[in-house]
Biopython code that builds the backbone (N, CA, C, O; Angstrom):
import numpy as np
from Bio.PDB.StructureBuilder import StructureBuilder

atoms = [
    (1, "MET", "N", (-30.466, -53.350, -17.085)),
    (1, "MET", "CA", (-29.976, -52.020, -17.345)),
    (1, "MET", "C", (-31.107, -51.010, -17.545)),
    (1, "MET", "O", (-30.955, -49.844, -17.181)),
    (2, "PRO", "N", (-32.229, -51.430, -18.112)),
    (2, "PRO", "CA", (-33.319, -50.457, -18.249)),
    (2, "PRO", "C", (-33.797, -49.915, -16.900)),
    (2, "PRO", "O", (-34.147, -48.740, -16.790)),
    (3, "GLU", "N", (-33.812, -50.766, -15.883)),
    (3, "GLU", "CA", (-34.259, -50.315, -14.561)),
    (3, "GLU", "C", (-33.279, -49.295, -13.965)),
    (3, "GLU", "O", (-33.694, -48.315, -13.346)),
    (4, "LEU", "N", (-31.990, -49.532, -14.155)),
    (4, "LEU", "CA", (-30.990, -48.568, -13.674)),
    (4, "LEU", "C", (-31.119, -47.250, -14.419)),
    (4, "LEU", "O", (-31.005, -46.179, -13.824)),
    (5, "ASP", "N", (-31.354, -47.331, -15.707)),
    (5, "ASP", "CA", (-31.489, -46.108, -16.493)),
    (5, "ASP", "C", (-32.721, -45.325, -16.063)),
    (5, "ASP", "O", (-32.682, -44.098, -15.973)),
    (6, "ARG", "N", (-33.802, -46.027, -15.799)),
    (6, "ARG", "CA", (-35.017, -45.360, -15.322)),
    (6, "ARG", "C", (-34.744, -44.665, -13.986)),
    (6, "ARG", "O", (-35.147, -43.520, -13.780)),
    (7, "PHE", "N", (-34.059, -45.364, -13.084)),
    (7, "PHE", "CA", (-33.746, -44.770, -11.787)),
    (7, "PHE", "C", (-32.846, -43.546, -11.980)),
    (7, "PHE", "O", (-33.040, -42.526, -11.319)),
    (8, "TYR", "N", (-31.880, -43.641, -12.866)),
    (8, "TYR", "CA", (-30.977, -42.524, -13.142)),
    (8, "TYR", "C", (-31.760, -41.304, -13.640)),
    (8, "TYR", "O", (-31.482, -40.176, -13.233)),
    (9, "ARG", "N", (-32.726, -41.532, -14.512)),
    (9, "ARG", "CA", (-33.503, -40.432, -15.079)),
    (9, "ARG", "C", (-34.544, -39.877, -14.106)),
    (9, "ARG", "O", (-34.741, -38.664, -14.033)),
    (10, "GLU", "N", (-35.202, -40.751, -13.368)),
    (10, "GLU", "CA", (-36.339, -40.322, -12.556)),
    (10, "GLU", "C", (-36.010, -40.022, -11.098)),
    (10, "GLU", "O", (-36.797, -39.363, -10.419)),
    (11, "ALA", "N", (-34.886, -40.482, -10.608)),
    (11, "ALA", "CA", (-34.570, -40.294, -9.188)),
    (11, "ALA", "C", (-33.217, -39.622, -8.985)),
    (11, "ALA", "O", (-32.568, -39.816, -7.957)),
    (12, "ALA", "N", (-32.799, -38.836, -9.961)),
    (12, "ALA", "CA", (-31.490, -38.187, -9.892)),
    (12, "ALA", "C", (-31.360, -37.258, -8.693)),
    (12, "ALA", "O", (-30.250, -37.000, -8.228)),
    (13, "ASP", "N", (-32.474, -36.757, -8.193)),
    (13, "ASP", "CA", (-32.423, -35.876, -7.033)),
    (13, "ASP", "C", (-32.206, -36.649, -5.733)),
    (13, "ASP", "O", (-31.918, -36.045, -4.700)),
    (14, "LYS", "N", (-32.339, -37.973, -5.771)),
    (14, "LYS", "CA", (-32.188, -38.807, -4.581)),
    (14, "LYS", "C", (-30.815, -39.464, -4.478)),
    (14, "LYS", "O", (-30.246, -39.563, -3.390)),
    (15, "ALA", "N", (-30.291, -39.908, -5.606)),
    (15, "ALA", "CA", (-29.061, -40.702, -5.586)),
    (15, "ALA", "C", (-28.396, -40.678, -6.952)),
    (15, "ALA", "O", (-29.015, -40.323, -7.955)),
    (16, "ALA", "N", (-27.147, -41.057, -6.975)),
    (16, "ALA", "CA", (-26.390, -41.138, -8.225)),
    (16, "ALA", "C", (-26.278, -42.592, -8.663)),
    (16, "ALA", "O", (-26.264, -43.502, -7.835)),
    (17, "ILE", "N", (-26.200, -42.793, -9.940)),
    (17, "ILE", "CA", (-25.968, -44.120, -10.516)),
    (17, "ILE", "C", (-24.638, -44.048, -11.250)),
    (17, "ILE", "O", (-24.387, -43.126, -12.026)),
    (18, "LEU", "N", (-23.812, -45.014, -10.995)),
    (18, "LEU", "CA", (-22.541, -45.135, -11.699)),
    (18, "LEU", "C", (-22.325, -46.610, -11.966)),
    (18, "LEU", "O", (-22.211, -47.404, -11.033)),
    (19, "ALA", "N", (-22.269, -46.971, -13.206)),
    (19, "ALA", "CA", (-22.069, -48.371, -13.567)),
    (19, "ALA", "C", (-20.590, -48.628, -13.794)),
    (19, "ALA", "O", (-19.836, -47.738, -14.188)),
    (20, "VAL", "N", (-20.200, -49.850, -13.539)),
    (20, "VAL", "CA", (-18.820, -50.268, -13.753)),
    (20, "VAL", "C", (-18.861, -51.554, -14.561)),
    (20, "VAL", "O", (-19.562, -52.501, -14.205)),
    (21, "ALA", "N", (-18.115, -51.579, -15.634)),
    (21, "ALA", "CA", (-18.061, -52.757, -16.491)),
    (21, "ALA", "C", (-16.608, -53.200, -16.630)),
    (21, "ALA", "O", (-15.703, -52.366, -16.602)),
    (22, "PRO", "N", (-16.378, -54.489, -16.779)),
    (22, "PRO", "CA", (-15.002, -54.949, -16.964)),
    (22, "PRO", "C", (-14.421, -54.399, -18.265)),
    (22, "PRO", "O", (-15.086, -54.402, -19.301)),
    (23, "ALA", "N", (-13.196, -53.936, -18.202)),
    (23, "ALA", "CA", (-12.551, -53.357, -19.376)),
    (23, "ALA", "C", (-12.467, -54.362, -20.521)),
    (23, "ALA", "O", (-12.473, -53.978, -21.690)),
    (24, "SER", "N", (-12.390, -55.634, -20.189)),
    (24, "SER", "CA", (-12.296, -56.668, -21.227)),
    (24, "SER", "C", (-13.562, -56.751, -22.071)),
    (24, "SER", "O", (-13.536, -57.292, -23.176)),
    (25, "GLY", "N", (-14.672, -56.219, -21.556)),
    (25, "GLY", "CA", (-15.935, -56.257, -22.290)),
    (25, "GLY", "C", (-16.344, -54.912, -22.851)),
    (25, "GLY", "O", (-17.531, -54.673, -23.073)),
    (26, "GLU", "N", (-15.382, -54.025, -23.087)),
    (26, "GLU", "CA", (-15.698, -52.659, -23.516)),
    (26, "GLU", "C", (-16.525, -52.625, -24.800)),
    (26, "GLU", "O", (-17.515, -51.898, -24.869)),
    (27, "SER", "N", (-16.149, -53.375, -25.787)),
    (27, "SER", "CA", (-16.859, -53.339, -27.066)),
    (27, "SER", "C", (-18.307, -53.801, -26.904)),
    (27, "SER", "O", (-19.228, -53.169, -27.423)),
    (28, "ALA", "N", (-18.500, -54.896, -26.188)),
    (28, "ALA", "CA", (-19.852, -55.404, -25.970)),
    (28, "ALA", "C", (-20.678, -54.404, -25.162)),
    (28, "ALA", "O", (-21.866, -54.220, -25.428)),
    (29, "MET", "N", (-20.049, -53.756, -24.172)),
    (29, "MET", "CA", (-20.761, -52.777, -23.353)),
    (29, "MET", "C", (-21.182, -51.579, -24.193)),
    (29, "MET", "O", (-22.305, -51.092, -24.061)),
    (30, "ARG", "N", (-20.295, -51.101, -25.052)),
    (30, "ARG", "CA", (-20.639, -49.969, -25.920)),
    (30, "ARG", "C", (-21.842, -50.308, -26.802)),
    (30, "ARG", "O", (-22.749, -49.491, -26.962)),
    (31, "ASN", "N", (-21.845, -51.504, -27.366)),
    (31, "ASN", "CA", (-22.965, -51.923, -28.211)),
    (31, "ASN", "C", (-24.259, -51.996, -27.414)),
    (31, "ASN", "O", (-25.308, -51.556, -27.884)),
    (32, "LEU", "N", (-24.189, -52.545, -26.220)),
    (32, "LEU", "CA", (-25.368, -52.660, -25.367)),
    (32, "LEU", "C", (-25.917, -51.288, -25.002)),
    (32, "LEU", "O", (-27.129, -51.076, -25.025)),
    (33, "VAL", "N", (-25.036, -50.363, -24.668)),
    (33, "VAL", "CA", (-25.449, -49.006, -24.299)),
    (33, "VAL", "C", (-26.088, -48.303, -25.492)),
    (33, "VAL", "O", (-27.107, -47.627, -25.348)),
    (34, "MET", "N", (-25.493, -48.464, -26.658)),
    (34, "MET", "CA", (-26.051, -47.821, -27.855)),
    (34, "MET", "C", (-27.418, -48.403, -28.196)),
    (34, "MET", "O", (-28.341, -47.657, -28.524)),
    (35, "GLN", "N", (-27.559, -49.708, -28.124)),
    (35, "GLN", "CA", (-28.835, -50.352, -28.451)),
    (35, "GLN", "C", (-29.928, -49.958, -27.459)),
    (35, "GLN", "O", (-31.067, -49.708, -27.854)),
    (36, "GLY", "N", (-29.581, -49.904, -26.171)),
    (36, "GLY", "CA", (-30.564, -49.590, -25.150)),
    (36, "GLY", "C", (-30.743, -48.104, -24.914)),
    (36, "GLY", "O", (-31.654, -47.683, -24.202)),
    (37, "LYS", "N", (-29.848, -47.293, -25.530)),
    (37, "LYS", "CA", (-29.881, -45.837, -25.359)),
    (37, "LYS", "C", (-29.815, -45.442, -23.884)),
    (37, "LYS", "O", (-30.513, -44.531, -23.437)),
    (38, "TYR", "N", (-28.951, -46.154, -23.133)),
    (38, "TYR", "CA", (-28.788, -45.871, -21.716)),
    (38, "TYR", "C", (-28.015, -44.579, -21.526)),
    (38, "TYR", "O", (-27.112, -44.257, -22.299)),
    (39, "THR", "N", (-28.385, -43.843, -20.484)),
    (39, "THR", "CA", (-27.828, -42.500, -20.301)),
    (39, "THR", "C", (-26.956, -42.350, -19.065)),
    (39, "THR", "O", (-26.299, -41.321, -18.903)),
    (40, "TYR", "N", (-26.933, -43.338, -18.198)),
    (40, "TYR", "CA", (-26.126, -43.186, -16.986)),
    (40, "TYR", "C", (-24.656, -43.479, -17.280)),
    (40, "TYR", "O", (-24.347, -44.204, -18.226)),
    (41, "PRO", "N", (-23.740, -42.917, -16.470)),
    (41, "PRO", "CA", (-22.309, -43.091, -16.729)),
    (41, "PRO", "C", (-21.834, -44.514, -16.436)),
    (41, "PRO", "O", (-22.288, -45.152, -15.486)),
    (42, "ILE", "N", (-20.918, -44.993, -17.264)),
    (42, "ILE", "CA", (-20.347, -46.329, -17.111)),
    (42, "ILE", "C", (-18.827, -46.213, -17.158)),
    (42, "ILE", "O", (-18.256, -45.707, -18.125)),
    (43, "LEU", "N", (-18.193, -46.685, -16.107)),
    (43, "LEU", "CA", (-16.732, -46.717, -16.042)),
    (43, "LEU", "C", (-16.230, -48.094, -16.431)),
    (43, "LEU", "O", (-16.922, -49.096, -16.256)),
    (44, "LEU", "N", (-15.011, -48.129, -16.964)),
    (44, "LEU", "CA", (-14.395, -49.412, -17.282)),
    (44, "LEU", "C", (-13.430, -49.777, -16.163)),
    (44, "LEU", "O", (-12.539, -49.000, -15.822)),
    (45, "ASP", "N", (-13.611, -50.956, -15.599)),
    (45, "ASP", "CA", (-12.808, -51.435, -14.479)),
    (45, "ASP", "C", (-11.664, -52.300, -14.995)),
    (45, "ASP", "O", (-11.870, -53.214, -15.793)),
    (46, "GLN", "N", (-10.474, -52.001, -14.531)),
    (46, "GLN", "CA", (-9.300, -52.794, -14.885)),
    (46, "GLN", "C", (-9.145, -53.983, -13.940)),
    (46, "GLN", "O", (-8.172, -54.730, -14.040)),
    (47, "GLY", "N", (-10.092, -54.163, -13.026)),
    (47, "GLY", "CA", (-10.066, -55.289, -12.101)),
    (47, "GLY", "C", (-10.018, -54.878, -10.648)),
    (47, "GLY", "O", (-10.417, -55.648, -9.775)),
    (48, "ASP", "N", (-9.533, -53.671, -10.367)),
    (48, "ASP", "CA", (-9.392, -53.226, -8.978)),
    (48, "ASP", "C", (-10.733, -53.105, -8.268)),
    (48, "ASP", "O", (-10.880, -53.555, -7.132)),
    (49, "LEU", "N", (-11.697, -52.505, -8.926)),
    (49, "LEU", "CA", (-12.998, -52.288, -8.298)),
    (49, "LEU", "C", (-13.743, -53.600, -8.090)),
    (49, "LEU", "O", (-14.324, -53.836, -7.030)),
    (50, "GLY", "N", (-13.719, -54.433, -9.090)),
    (50, "GLY", "CA", (-14.362, -55.741, -8.963)),
    (50, "GLY", "C", (-13.756, -56.558, -7.838)),
    (50, "GLY", "O", (-14.466, -57.248, -7.107)),
    (51, "ASP", "N", (-12.443, -56.478, -7.704)),
    (51, "ASP", "CA", (-11.772, -57.191, -6.614)),
    (51, "ASP", "C", (-12.131, -56.583, -5.264)),
    (51, "ASP", "O", (-12.371, -57.308, -4.298)),
    (52, "ALA", "N", (-12.168, -55.266, -5.193)),
    (52, "ALA", "CA", (-12.453, -54.580, -3.928)),
    (52, "ALA", "C", (-13.842, -54.930, -3.402)),
    (52, "ALA", "O", (-14.041, -55.039, -2.192)),
    (53, "TYR", "N", (-14.803, -55.106, -4.309)),
    (53, "TYR", "CA", (-16.170, -55.419, -3.896)),
    (53, "TYR", "C", (-16.505, -56.902, -4.046)),
    (53, "TYR", "O", (-17.656, -57.309, -3.886)),
    (54, "ASN", "N", (-15.488, -57.698, -4.353)),
    (54, "ASN", "CA", (-15.658, -59.141, -4.443)),
    (54, "ASN", "C", (-16.752, -59.534, -5.443)),
    (54, "ASN", "O", (-17.575, -60.406, -5.162)),
    (55, "VAL", "N", (-16.752, -58.891, -6.598)),
    (55, "VAL", "CA", (-17.753, -59.174, -7.634)),
    (55, "VAL", "C", (-17.409, -60.503, -8.296)),
    (55, "VAL", "O", (-16.320, -60.682, -8.842)),
    (56, "ARG", "N", (-18.351, -61.419, -8.236)),
    (56, "ARG", "CA", (-18.164, -62.735, -8.854)),
    (56, "ARG", "C", (-19.186, -62.990, -9.954)),
    (56, "ARG", "O", (-18.963, -63.816, -10.840)),
    (57, "TYR", "N", (-20.299, -62.282, -9.893)),
    (57, "TYR", "CA", (-21.363, -62.460, -10.874)),
    (57, "TYR", "C", (-21.828, -61.091, -11.354)),
    (57, "TYR", "O", (-21.851, -60.129, -10.587)),
    (58, "VAL", "N", (-22.194, -61.015, -12.615)),
    (58, "VAL", "CA", (-22.754, -59.787, -13.153)),
    (58, "VAL", "C", (-24.104, -60.117, -13.776)),
    (58, "VAL", "O", (-24.267, -61.203, -14.331)),
    (59, "PRO", "N", (-25.048, -59.236, -13.701)),
    (59, "PRO", "CA", (-24.891, -57.929, -13.069)),
    (59, "PRO", "C", (-24.919, -58.025, -11.544)),
    (59, "PRO", "O", (-25.501, -58.940, -10.961)),
    (60, "ALA", "N", (-24.281, -57.062, -10.938)),
    (60, "ALA", "CA", (-24.331, -56.880, -9.490)),
    (60, "ALA", "C", (-24.536, -55.391, -9.246)),
    (60, "ALA", "O", (-23.898, -54.554, -9.885)),
    (61, "VAL", "N", (-25.420, -55.070, -8.327)),
    (61, "VAL", "CA", (-25.715, -53.678, -8.014)),
    (61, "VAL", "C", (-25.364, -53.451, -6.549)),
    (61, "VAL", "O", (-25.798, -54.194, -5.669)),
    (62, "PHE", "N", (-24.571, -52.413, -6.306)),
    (62, "PHE", "CA", (-24.158, -52.066, -4.954)),
    (62, "PHE", "C", (-24.741, -50.706, -4.607)),
    (62, "PHE", "O", (-24.620, -49.753, -5.376)),
    (63, "VAL", "N", (-25.374, -50.625, -3.445)),
    (63, "VAL", "CA", (-25.896, -49.347, -2.967)),
    (63, "VAL", "C", (-24.955, -48.884, -1.859)),
    (63, "VAL", "O", (-24.789, -49.554, -0.840)),
    (64, "ILE", "N", (-24.348, -47.729, -2.082)),
    (64, "ILE", "CA", (-23.382, -47.162, -1.159)),
    (64, "ILE", "C", (-23.950, -45.844, -0.652)),
    (64, "ILE", "O", (-24.380, -45.003, -1.442)),
    (65, "ASP", "N", (-23.952, -45.666, 0.654)),
    (65, "ASP", "CA", (-24.544, -44.447, 1.215)),
    (65, "ASP", "C", (-23.574, -43.265, 1.131)),
    (65, "ASP", "O", (-22.437, -43.404, 0.681)),
    (66, "ALA", "N", (-24.050, -42.107, 1.574)),
    (66, "ALA", "CA", (-23.265, -40.874, 1.479)),
    (66, "ALA", "C", (-21.959, -40.943, 2.272)),
    (66, "ALA", "O", (-21.027, -40.187, 1.996)),
    (67, "SER", "N", (-21.888, -41.836, 3.247)),
    (67, "SER", "CA", (-20.669, -42.000, 4.042)),
    (67, "SER", "C", (-19.674, -42.950, 3.386)),
    (67, "SER", "O", (-18.552, -43.116, 3.864)),
    (68, "GLY", "N", (-20.095, -43.576, 2.281)),
    (68, "GLY", "CA", (-19.229, -44.515, 1.586)),
    (68, "GLY", "C", (-19.369, -45.948, 2.060)),
    (68, "GLY", "O", (-18.570, -46.809, 1.691)),
    (69, "ASP", "N", (-20.382, -46.208, 2.877)),
    (69, "ASP", "CA", (-20.603, -47.558, 3.394)),
    (69, "ASP", "C", (-21.521, -48.351, 2.466)),
    (69, "ASP", "O", (-22.510, -47.827, 1.954)),
    (70, "LEU", "N", (-21.182, -49.608, 2.262)),
    (70, "LEU", "CA", (-22.020, -50.501, 1.464)),
    (70, "LEU", "C", (-23.282, -50.820, 2.256)),
    (70, "LEU", "O", (-23.213, -51.361, 3.359)),
    (71, "VAL", "N", (-24.432, -50.482, 1.685)),
    (71, "VAL", "CA", (-25.718, -50.686, 2.353)),
    (71, "VAL", "C", (-26.378, -51.975, 1.884)),
    (71, "VAL", "O", (-26.969, -52.703, 2.681)),
    (72, "LYS", "N", (-26.278, -52.251, 0.596)),
    (72, "LYS", "CA", (-26.988, -53.404, 0.031)),
    (72, "LYS", "C", (-26.318, -53.819, -1.265)),
    (72, "LYS", "O", (-25.812, -52.984, -2.014)),
    (73, "GLN", "N", (-26.322, -55.106, -1.517)),
    (73, "GLN", "CA", (-25.826, -55.638, -2.776)),
    (73, "GLN", "C", (-26.917, -56.499, -3.396)),
    (73, "GLN", "O", (-27.489, -57.368, -2.737)),
    (74, "PHE", "N", (-27.196, -56.248, -4.666)),
    (74, "PHE", "CA", (-28.132, -57.064, -5.427)),
    (74, "PHE", "C", (-27.324, -57.850, -6.455)),
    (74, "PHE", "O", (-26.601, -57.255, -7.254)),
    (75, "VAL", "N", (-27.434, -59.145, -6.448)),
    (75, "VAL", "CA", (-26.777, -59.974, -7.456)),
    (75, "VAL", "C", (-27.848, -60.380, -8.455)),
    (75, "VAL", "O", (-28.902, -60.892, -8.079)),
    (76, "GLY", "N", (-27.569, -60.147, -9.721)),
    (76, "GLY", "CA", (-28.531, -60.472, -10.762)),
    (76, "GLY", "C", (-29.401, -59.297, -11.151)),
    (76, "GLY", "O", (-30.359, -59.452, -11.908)),
    (77, "GLY", "N", (-29.076, -58.127, -10.640)),
    (77, "GLY", "CA", (-29.832, -56.938, -10.999)),
    (77, "GLY", "C", (-30.871, -56.582, -9.956)),
    (77, "GLY", "O", (-31.010, -57.254, -8.934)),
    (78, "THR", "N", (-31.593, -55.518, -10.232)),
    (78, "THR", "CA", (-32.616, -55.018, -9.318)),
    (78, "THR", "C", (-33.671, -54.275, -10.119)),
    (78, "THR", "O", (-33.551, -54.121, -11.335)),
    (79, "THR", "N", (-34.685, -53.826, -9.440)),
    (79, "THR", "CA", (-35.757, -53.084, -10.109)),
    (79, "THR", "C", (-35.748, -51.629, -9.661)),
    (79, "THR", "O", (-35.136, -51.273, -8.653)),
    (80, "PHE", "N", (-36.426, -50.814, -10.416)),
    (80, "PHE", "CA", (-36.595, -49.408, -10.057)),
    (80, "PHE", "C", (-37.229, -49.303, -8.678)),
    (80, "PHE", "O", (-36.772, -48.524, -7.842)),
    (81, "ALA", "N", (-38.276, -50.082, -8.436)),
    (81, "ALA", "CA", (-38.996, -50.020, -7.162)),
    (81, "ALA", "C", (-38.093, -50.388, -5.985)),
    (81, "ALA", "O", (-38.137, -49.734, -4.943)),
    (82, "GLN", "N", (-37.272, -51.437, -6.147)),
    (82, "GLN", "CA", (-36.364, -51.837, -5.075)),
    (82, "GLN", "C", (-35.347, -50.738, -4.768)),
    (82, "GLN", "O", (-35.107, -50.407, -3.607)),
    (83, "LEU", "N", (-34.761, -50.186, -5.806)),
    (83, "LEU", "CA", (-33.783, -49.106, -5.608)),
    (83, "LEU", "C", (-34.428, -47.886, -4.983)),
    (83, "LEU", "O", (-33.888, -47.297, -4.046)),
    (84, "ASN", "N", (-35.560, -47.518, -5.493)),
    (84, "ASN", "CA", (-36.258, -46.337, -4.996)),
    (84, "ASN", "C", (-36.595, -46.492, -3.510)),
    (84, "ASN", "O", (-36.386, -45.565, -2.728)),
    (85, "GLN", "N", (-37.115, -47.657, -3.122)),
    (85, "GLN", "CA", (-37.472, -47.897, -1.722)),
    (85, "GLN", "C", (-36.232, -47.897, -0.832)),
    (85, "GLN", "O", (-36.247, -47.319, 0.255)),
    (86, "LEU", "N", (-35.181, -48.531, -1.280)),
    (86, "LEU", "CA", (-33.953, -48.605, -0.487)),
    (86, "LEU", "C", (-33.349, -47.214, -0.270)),
    (86, "LEU", "O", (-32.929, -46.880, 0.838)),
    (87, "VAL", "N", (-33.310, -46.421, -1.316)),
    (87, "VAL", "CA", (-32.769, -45.069, -1.201)),
    (87, "VAL", "C", (-33.656, -44.224, -0.278)),
    (87, "VAL", "O", (-33.143, -43.432, 0.513)),
    (88, "ASP", "N", (-34.960, -44.384, -0.369)),
    (88, "ASP", "CA", (-35.853, -43.688, 0.554)),
    (88, "ASP", "C", (-35.586, -44.113, 1.995)),
    (88, "ASP", "O", (-35.567, -43.280, 2.901)),
    (89, "ASP", "N", (-35.380, -45.416, 2.201)),
    (89, "ASP", "CA", (-35.142, -45.951, 3.539)),
    (89, "ASP", "C", (-33.853, -45.420, 4.178)),
    (89, "ASP", "O", (-33.785, -45.224, 5.392)),
    (90, "ILE", "N", (-32.834, -45.191, 3.340)),
    (90, "ILE", "CA", (-31.561, -44.721, 3.908)),
    (90, "ILE", "C", (-31.462, -43.194, 3.877)),
    (90, "ILE", "O", (-30.432, -42.617, 4.226)),
    (91, "GLY", "N", (-32.537, -42.565, 3.460)),
    (91, "GLY", "CA", (-32.584, -41.105, 3.526)),
    (91, "GLY", "C", (-32.058, -40.378, 2.314)),
    (91, "GLY", "O", (-31.549, -39.262, 2.424)),
    (92, "GLY", "N", (-32.178, -41.009, 1.146)),
    (92, "GLY", "CA", (-31.697, -40.377, -0.086)),
    (92, "GLY", "C", (-32.668, -39.388, -0.648)),
    (92, "GLY", "O", (-32.399, -38.778, -1.683)),
]
sb = StructureBuilder()
sb.init_structure("model")
sb.init_model(0)
sb.init_chain("A")
sb.init_seg("    ")
for serial, (resi, resn, name, xyz) in enumerate(atoms, 1):
    if name == "N":
        sb.init_residue(resn, " ", resi, " ")
    sb.init_atom(name, np.array(xyz, "f"), 0.0, 1.0, " ", f" {name:<3s}", serial, name[0])
structure = sb.get_structure()
């Protein structure tokens, strides 16, 4: 999550970050966000989004381009450098 937060703060002019967490873990997510002082938006998923993207493991990071197409999926998280390079590559 720190890498996503860094990307959200430092690359906001290139791309948006939107996190999705399972609604069943709302309390744990709130605690994690407060402890880490994360600033990017987090939505609670009732299951529809996770099913739509076939999420089986968390964390999972999906990069979706301006057309709404899935460009890349990272399972287990990603780094600021990976996100930054990928967004540069797709013209963000």
